[in-house]
C-alpha positions as CSV (number, residue, x, y, z in Angstrom):
1,M,20.9,-12.2,-27.8
2,P,23.3,-14.4,-29.9
3,F,26.9,-15.2,-28.6
4,N,29.5,-13.0,-30.2
5,E,32.8,-14.9,-30.7
6,D,34.9,-11.6,-30.5
7,V,34.1,-11.1,-27.1
8,D,36.7,-12.3,-24.6
9,G,35.0,-15.0,-22.0
10,D,36.7,-13.1,-19.3
11,D,34.9,-10.2,-20.0
12,I,31.2,-11.6,-20.1
13,Q,29.0,-10.5,-17.1
14,Y,26.2,-12.5,-15.9
15,V,23.2,-10.4,-14.8
16,M,20.5,-12.9,-14.4
17,G,17.9,-10.7,-14.2
18,V,19.4,-8.0,-12.2
19,G,19.1,-5.9,-15.1
20,A,15.2,-6.5,-15.4
21,E,14.7,-5.6,-11.8
22,I,17.0,-2.3,-12.1
23,G,14.6,-1.6,-15.0
24,R,11.5,-2.1,-13.2
25,I,12.3,0.0,-10.3
26,G,14.5,2.5,-12.0
27,Y,12.1,3.4,-14.8
28,G,8.6,3.3,-13.0
29,T,7.0,0.3,-14.9
30,I,6.0,-1.3,-11.6
31,K,2.2,-1.3,-11.4
32,P,0.3,0.4,-8.7
33,E,-1.1,-2.8,-7.3
34,E,2.6,-4.0,-6.9
35,I,3.2,-1.2,-4.4
36,L,0.2,-1.7,-2.3
37,K,0.9,-5.2,-2.0
38,D,4.6,-4.5,-0.9
39,I,3.3,-2.2,1.6
40,I,1.5,-5.1,3.4
41,L,3.9,-7.9,2.6
42,D,7.2,-6.1,2.5
43,D,8.8,-8.6,0.7
44,Q,10.1,-6.7,-2.7
45,N,13.0,-5.1,-1.1
46,Y,12.6,-1.8,-3.5
47,N,14.8,0.9,-3.4
48,K,12.6,3.6,-1.5
49,K,14.2,6.7,-3.2
50,S,13.5,4.9,-6.9
51,I,9.8,3.9,-5.7
52,L,9.2,7.5,-4.8
53,E,10.8,9.5,-7.4
54,N,10.1,7.1,-10.5
55,C,6.7,5.2,-9.7
56,I,4.7,6.6,-6.8
57,E,5.6,10.1,-8.4
58,E,4.5,8.8,-11.9
59,I,1.0,7.3,-10.4
60,I,0.1,9.9,-8.1
61,R,0.1,12.2,-11.4
62,N,-2.8,10.2,-12.7
63,Q,-4.7,9.4,-9.2
64,K,-5.9,11.6,-6.7
65,E,-3.7,10.4,-3.9
66,F,-1.5,7.1,-3.3
67,P,0.1,5.9,0.1
68,C,3.7,6.4,0.3
69,F,4.6,6.7,4.2
70,K,6.3,3.1,3.7
71,Y,9.0,4.5,1.3
72,L,9.6,7.8,3.4
73,S,12.2,7.4,6.0
74,T,15.2,8.9,7.3
75,T,16.9,7.8,4.2
76,V,14.3,9.5,2.2
77,P,13.2,12.5,3.9
78,I,10.0,14.2,2.6
79,D,12.2,17.4,2.2
80,A,14.1,15.4,-0.4
81,V,11.1,14.3,-2.4
82,K,10.4,16.9,-5.3
83,C,6.7,15.8,-6.2
84,P,4.3,18.5,-5.0
85,K,1.4,15.8,-5.0
86,I,3.5,13.4,-2.6
87,H,4.1,16.6,-0.4
88,A,0.3,17.4,-0.5
89,Y,-0.7,14.0,0.3
90,V,1.5,13.5,3.4
91,E,0.3,17.2,4.6
92,S,-3.3,16.1,4.2
93,H,-3.0,12.7,5.9
94,I,-2.1,13.8,9.5
95,N,-4.8,11.8,11.4
96,F,-7.0,8.9,10.9
97,D,-10.2,10.7,9.8
98,A,-8.2,12.2,6.7
99,F,-8.8,8.5,5.2
100,L,-12.6,8.6,5.6
101,S,-14.9,10.0,3.0
102,N,-17.7,11.8,4.2
103,T,-20.0,9.0,3.4
104,I,-18.0,6.7,5.8
105,K,-18.0,9.4,8.4
106,K,-21.9,9.7,8.4
107,K,-22.5,5.7,8.3
108,K,-19.9,5.5,11.4
109,A,-22.2,8.2,13.0
110,N,-25.3,6.7,12.3
111,H,-24.2,2.8,12.6
112,S,-26.5,0.8,14.8
113,R,-23.8,-1.6,15.7
114,N,-20.7,-0.4,17.5
115,W,-17.7,-2.7,16.8
116,E,-14.9,-3.1,19.4
117,S,-11.9,-4.8,17.1
118,I,-10.9,-6.2,13.9
119,E,-11.1,-9.6,15.8
120,E,-14.8,-9.1,16.1
121,I,-15.8,-8.0,12.9
122,V,-14.1,-11.0,11.0
123,T,-15.6,-13.7,13.7
124,T,-18.9,-12.0,12.8
125,H,-18.4,-12.1,8.9
126,G,-16.2,-14.9,8.6
127,V,-13.4,-15.5,5.9
128,E,-15.0,-18.0,3.7
129,T,-15.5,-15.9,0.5
130,L,-14.1,-12.4,-1.3
131,T,-17.5,-10.9,-0.4
132,S,-16.9,-11.8,3.4
133,Y,-13.5,-9.9,3.0
134,K,-15.3,-7.3,1.2
135,K,-17.7,-6.9,4.3
136,I,-14.4,-7.1,6.8
137,L,-12.8,-4.2,5.1
138,Q,-16.3,-1.9,5.0
139,D,-16.3,-2.4,8.6
140,I,-12.9,-1.8,9.8
141,V,-13.1,2.0,8.6
142,L,-16.1,2.3,11.1
143,L,-13.8,1.6,14.0
144,D,-12.0,4.0,16.1
145,E,-8.3,4.7,15.4
146,E,-7.5,3.3,19.1
147,Q,-9.5,0.3,17.9
148,I,-7.4,-1.1,15.2
149,E,-4.6,-3.3,16.4
150,I,-1.8,-3.1,13.3
151,E,-0.9,-6.9,13.7
152,D,-4.5,-7.9,13.3
153,L,-4.8,-5.6,10.4
154,S,-1.7,-6.9,8.6
155,G,-2.8,-10.5,9.1
156,L,-6.0,-9.7,7.7
157,L,-4.6,-7.8,4.6
158,R,-2.1,-10.7,4.4
159,D,-4.9,-13.4,4.2
160,V,-6.6,-11.3,1.6
161,F,-3.4,-11.6,-0.7
162,K,-2.7,-15.2,0.2
163,E,-6.3,-16.3,-0.6
164,Y,-6.9,-13.9,-3.5
165,P,-3.5,-13.0,-5.3
166,A,-5.1,-11.4,-8.2
167,V,-7.8,-9.5,-6.0
168,F,-6.9,-6.2,-7.8
169,E,-7.8,-7.6,-11.2
170,G,-11.3,-7.7,-12.3
171,K,-13.7,-5.1,-11.3
172,D,-14.8,-6.5,-8.1
173,S,-15.6,-3.2,-6.0
174,I,-13.9,-4.8,-3.0
175,R,-10.7,-3.1,-4.6
176,T,-11.7,0.5,-3.6
177,D,-12.3,-1.0,0.1
178,L,-8.7,-2.8,0.1
179,R,-7.1,0.6,-1.1
180,R,-8.4,2.5,1.5
181,V,-7.6,0.0,4.3
182,I,-4.0,-0.3,2.8
183,K,-3.8,3.6,3.1
184,I,-4.7,3.5,6.6
185,Y,-2.5,0.6,7.3
186,D,0.5,2.7,5.8
187,W,-0.3,5.4,7.8
188,L,-0.7,3.5,11.1
189,K,2.3,1.6,10.5
190,Y,5.0,3.9,9.0
191,G,3.6,7.4,9.0
192,K,1.9,8.0,12.4
193,E,4.7,7.2,14.5
194,N,7.4,8.8,12.3
195,A,5.7,12.0,11.5
196,Q,8.5,13.6,13.2
197,L,10.7,12.2,10.5
198,L,8.9,13.2,7.5
């Protein structure tokens, strides 16, 4: 924008990108993938109310469901959220099994190998390639809830984003598995223990 010589220098305010950030979180232009990453990395300092009302509400209109427990808290209780689909998501995801499809439940019941932990799965598959991570994510959902250590899960998901920052781009089917495990993490970390607050 050209400099206006009629403006007194004392009246000039420097924004330095703050306006862009307000626009991003105030008008719902954040991509779903950015929110999914923030659930794990927790590095964006998004305004919870803005994320819920301007972003997740918009996303969840076009998608069947989308994780949101991280952004629900005592500062933004569920009663303050107007979007019926967010209410429906919270009400339908009250236990671990709610995150598992019927196909996964059948596979879990018939699976020949009984995994004990995320650490065992990672050790078995290794983390050399994106395909290795995909196998790990597919096997994590075969664990029982009490076998999932939240810190191990967080570390694994952080590693995925560190090694493959563009993991949501392209058409690799790991995206489906990654989204499912992020939803599980979101519930375990932010939803399960705070259910009475939501």
